N, C-alpha and C positions, 0 to 999 in steps of 0.2 A: 671322686667328684662326679656327680650326676651331670651330665650336659642336658639342656632343656630342648624344646622344640625351637625356641629362638636361635640358639647356636647352631642348629643344624639347618635351619632356614639361611641363616647367614652364610654356612659354609656352601650351601647349594647355590646362593645367588652368586658368591665369589667365584666358584668353579665356572658357572656359566658365563659370567663376564670376563674371566679368563679366557674361557674358551672363544668367545668372541673376539677378544683382542688377538688371539692366536690365528683365528680365522683370518683377520685383517692383515696378516703378514708381519705380524709382531713377533720377534724370537720367543721362544717359551720361557726363558729365565727371564727376560725383560718383563712379559705379562705377568709372571708370579710375583716379581718383585713391586711392580707399579700397580697390580690389580687385586691380587689375592690379598696380600700382606696388608695393605691400606684397609681393606674392607674388614677383615679380621681385627686388624688394631682399632678401627673406630667403633667397632661394636664394643671392643673391651673398655675404650675410653668413656664412652656414654654410660655402660653398664657401671663401671668401677668408680668413675669420677663425678657423674651427674653433670651438673652445669658447667664445671671446669672442662669435662671431658667434650660437651658441645663447642666450648671455645675452641679446644686444640683439635679438632676434627678438620676444619678448614685448613688450617696448616698444615696437617698431615697430607691432605689431598693436594694442595699448593706443591708440596715436596714432591709428590708423586707424579705430578704432571712435569715439573722440572727434571727428575730422575729420568722419566721416559724419553724426554726429547734430548736429553744428555747421552742417555746409552744408545738411541738409534741415530744420534748423529744429525737429529733435526732441531737443535736448539737455535731458536732466532730471536730477535728483539720481541716479536710478538708473544712468544712464550714467557718471555722474563715480564712482560706487561701483565699477562694473565695470572702469573704467579704472585706477583705484588698485588694485585687487586684481590685474590683470594685470601691472602695473608691479611691485607688491611681490612677485609671484612670481618676476619677473626678478631681484630683489635676493637671493631665497633661491638661486636658481641661481648668482648670482654667488657667494656665499658657499660653496656646495658646490663650485664650480669651483675656488676658491681652495685650500679645504681638501684636496681630493684632488689638485691639481696641486702643492701645496708639499711633500707627502711623498714625492714620486717623485724 
C-alpha cells in the first residue's frame, strides 16, 4: 500500500501537535491517545467515508476532549458542555448532509 503526501503531512502535523501537548505538561500517553490517534482517525474517516466521515469527525474530537479531561483529572461541567456542543454540531452536519444529498 503506497502512502501519499497527504498521509505523511497528516502524520507530521499529528506529531507536531502531540509534541506541543507534551510540552504543555500533558503526559505522553494521554497526548498520543487524545491528539495523534484522533488526527489519524479523522483523516481516515474523511478519506474513506467522504460526507459521513465529515459528520463523524466532530464526534471523534468531542470524545477526544472528554477523554483528555478524564485522564488528566480535569473533567468539569464546562468540559461536558463543550463535548455536548461539539456533538450537537455533528447532528446539525448530519441533517444538512441528508438534506443536500437527498435532493440529488
